[in-house]
C-alpha positions in Angstrom: 110.3 -93.3 112.7 110.3 -95.8 115.6 108.0 -98.2 113.7 110.2 -98.1 110.6 113.2 -99.3 112.6 111.2 -102.1 114.2 110.0 -103.3 110.8 113.6 -103.5 109.6 114.7 -105.5 112.6 111.9 -108.0 111.8 113.1 -108.1 108.2 116.6 -109.0 109.2 115.4 -111.8 111.5 113.4 -113.3 108.6 116.3 -113.0 106.3 118.5 -114.8 108.8 115.9 -117.5 109.4 115.8 -118.1 105.6 119.5 -118.0 104.9 120.9 -119.7 108.1 120.0 -123.3 107.2 121.4 -122.9 103.7 124.6 -121.4 105.2 125.0 -124.1 107.8 124.3 -126.9 105.2 127.0 -125.5 102.9 129.4 -125.3 105.9 128.8 -128.8 107.0 128.8 -130.0 103.4 132.2 -128.6 103.0 133.3 -130.5 106.2 131.9 -133.7 104.7 133.7 -133.1 101.4 136.9 -132.6 103.4 136.2 -135.9 105.2 135.7 -137.7 101.9 139.0 -136.3 100.5 140.8 -137.2 103.7 139.5 -140.8 103.6 140.5 -141.2 99.9 144.0 -139.9 100.6 144.3 -142.2 103.7 143.2 -145.4 101.9 145.2 -144.5 98.8 148.3 -144.2 101.0 147.5 -147.4 102.8 147.1 -149.3 99.5 150.6 -148.1 98.4 152.0 -149.1 101.8 150.4 -152.5 101.5 151.9 -152.9 98.0 155.3 -151.8 99.4 155.1 -154.5 102.1 154.5 -157.2 99.5 157.3 -156.5 97.0 160.7 -156.7 98.8 162.9 -159.7 98.4 163.2 -161.0 102.0 163.8 -164.3 103.7 161.1 -165.5 104.3 159.1 -164.0 101.4 156.2 -161.7 102.4 152.8 -163.2 103.1 149.3 -161.8 102.8 149.0 -161.2 106.6 152.0 -158.9 106.5 150.3 -156.9 103.8 147.1 -156.6 105.7 149.0 -155.6 108.9 150.9 -152.9 106.9 147.6 -151.5 105.6 145.9 -151.4 108.9 148.9 -150.0 110.8 149.2 -147.2 108.2 145.6 -146.2 108.7 145.7 -146.3 112.5 142.7 -146.9 114.6 140.3 -144.5 112.9 139.3 -147.0 110.1 137.7 -150.4 110.3 139.0 -152.5 107.3 138.7 -156.2 106.9 139.7 -158.7 104.2 136.8 -160.0 102.3 137.5 -163.8 102.4 134.8 -164.5 99.8 136.7 -162.7 97.0 139.9 -161.4 98.4 142.1 -162.3 95.4 142.4 -159.9 92.5 141.7 -160.1 89.5 138.1 -160.8 90.3 137.1 -164.2 89.1 134.1 -164.6 91.3 130.8 -162.9 90.2 130.1 -159.8 92.2 133.7 -159.1 93.3 134.8 -156.7 94.5 131.9 -156.3 96.8 131.1 -153.0 98.5 131.0 -152.9 102.3 127.5 -153.0 103.7 128.2 -151.2 107.0 128.8 -147.4 106.8 132.3 -146.1 107.3 133.9 -149.5 106.9 136.1 -150.9 104.2 137.3 -154.1 102.5 140.9 -155.1 101.5 141.6 -157.0 98.3 145.0 -158.2 97.1 146.3 -160.2 94.2 147.6 -163.8 94.4 151.2 -162.9 93.4 152.3 -162.2 97.0 155.0 -164.6 98.2 155.4 -166.6 94.9 159.1 -167.1 94.3 158.9 -167.9 90.6 159.6 -164.6 89.1 158.4 -161.0 89.1 154.7 -160.7 89.7 152.5 -157.6 89.8 150.9 -157.1 93.2 147.6 -155.3 93.2 146.1 -153.9 96.4 142.6 -152.4 96.4 140.8 -150.9 99.3 137.1 -150.2 99.0 135.5 -147.9 101.7 131.8 -147.1 102.2 131.7 -143.4 103.2 128.7 -142.2 105.1 128.2 -138.4 105.2 127.3 -136.7 108.5 124.6 -134.4 107.1 121.2 -136.1 107.0 120.2 -134.4 103.7 123.3 -135.5 101.9 123.2 -138.9 103.6 119.6 -139.4 102.3 120.6 -138.2 98.8 123.6 -140.6 98.7 121.5 -143.6 99.6 123.6 -146.3 101.4 126.7 -144.1 101.1 129.4 -143.3 98.7 131.9 -146.0 97.7 135.5 -144.7 97.7 138.1 -147.0 96.2 141.9 -146.8 95.9 144.3 -149.2 94.2 148.0 -149.6 94.0 150.1 -151.9 91.7 153.8 -152.7 92.1 156.0 -155.5 90.8 157.7 -157.9 93.2 161.5 -157.9 93.6 161.7 -161.7 93.9 
């Protein structure tokens, strides 16, 4: 009877050793999925905030730097976003725009050229592209350089 109990204890250890990595990978994968959803919601909200900063009729009219400041202040310090000066204006007329960020967990801001033009109502397009890098090495290796998350907002100017 005593040897039978010892064999069952060994069996439960083997079952735990087989299932524990799968369980922890699912747990951490769920956390990574939550991070990706959080990042999408954050950059989507920041794109809307940037578009809102560009549309009001003020004196002086809004400029691109105010839009970028509104986007970065909405995101806080947890995100590193820059304006891609090579192809910052939308719609993309330069080949290869919009580019994806090359460094993991960074992003690029693109905006249309209708900001601050006083000659009528213009649509203002704001796009944020973010390169998401998962924490789990297995998922990171499967995703290659990372997963590109993009959010865009379009509003019409009031001037």
